[in-house]
C-alpha positions in Angstrom: -157.7 86.1 93.9 -157.4 89.2 96.1 -156.6 87.0 99.1 -153.8 85.3 97.2 -152.3 88.6 96.1 -152.5 89.9 99.7 -150.7 86.8 101.1 -148.1 86.9 98.4 -147.5 90.5 99.2 -147.0 89.6 102.9 -144.5 86.8 101.9 -142.7 89.2 99.6 -142.4 91.7 102.4 -141.1 89.0 104.7 -138.6 87.8 102.2 -137.4 91.3 101.4 -136.7 91.8 105.1 -134.9 88.4 105.4 -132.8 89.2 102.2 -131.9 92.7 103.5 -130.8 91.3 106.9 -128.9 88.3 105.6 -127.2 90.2 102.8 -126.8 93.4 104.8 -128.3 95.5 102.1 -131.1 97.8 103.5 -131.8 99.1 100.0 -132.6 95.7 98.6 -136.0 95.5 96.9 -138.4 92.7 96.0 -136.8 92.5 92.5 -133.2 92.5 93.6 -131.4 89.4 92.3 -129.8 87.3 95.0 -126.7 86.7 92.9 -126.2 90.3 92.0 -126.6 91.3 95.6 -123.6 89.1 96.5 -125.5 86.0 97.7 -123.8 82.7 98.0 -124.5 79.2 99.3 -124.0 80.3 103.0 -126.5 83.2 102.7 -128.9 81.0 100.8 -128.9 78.5 103.8 -129.5 81.5 106.1 -132.5 82.6 104.1 -134.1 79.2 104.1 -133.3 78.8 107.8 -135.2 82.0 108.5 -138.1 80.8 106.3 -138.2 77.5 108.2 -138.5 79.4 111.5 -141.5 81.4 110.2 -143.3 78.8 108.2 -142.4 75.6 110.1 -141.6 74.0 106.7 -138.3 72.8 105.3 -137.7 75.0 102.3 -135.0 73.6 100.1 -132.0 75.9 99.6 -132.2 75.2 95.8 -135.3 77.3 95.6 -133.3 80.4 96.5 -131.0 79.6 93.6 -133.9 78.8 91.2 -136.0 81.9 92.2 -133.4 84.5 93.0 -135.6 87.5 93.8 -137.8 87.9 96.9 -140.8 88.3 94.6 -140.1 85.1 92.6 -139.3 83.1 95.7 -142.5 84.4 97.5 -144.7 83.0 94.7 -143.2 79.5 95.0 -143.1 79.6 98.8 -146.8 80.5 99.0 -147.8 77.9 96.4 -145.8 75.1 97.9 -145.6 75.8 101.7 -148.4 78.2 102.5 -148.3 81.8 103.3 -146.2 83.6 105.8 
């Protein structure tokens, strides 16, 4: 259990960094909503592209839309694709 929390935290941190960079919002947090932060289909593809580079897995862009905060997305990414 502790291990899973630790890996999810690492993935959350990774995703916060990616969201901050792609959306150009350094103040973005783990609970910032992708849509409210100005995200669109182009930025969603940029986010999944960065994830693919790190994880070596093809993460569907639809996950960014379905799980719009870094924290929510991290849980799904860890469960389905392994940890960052």
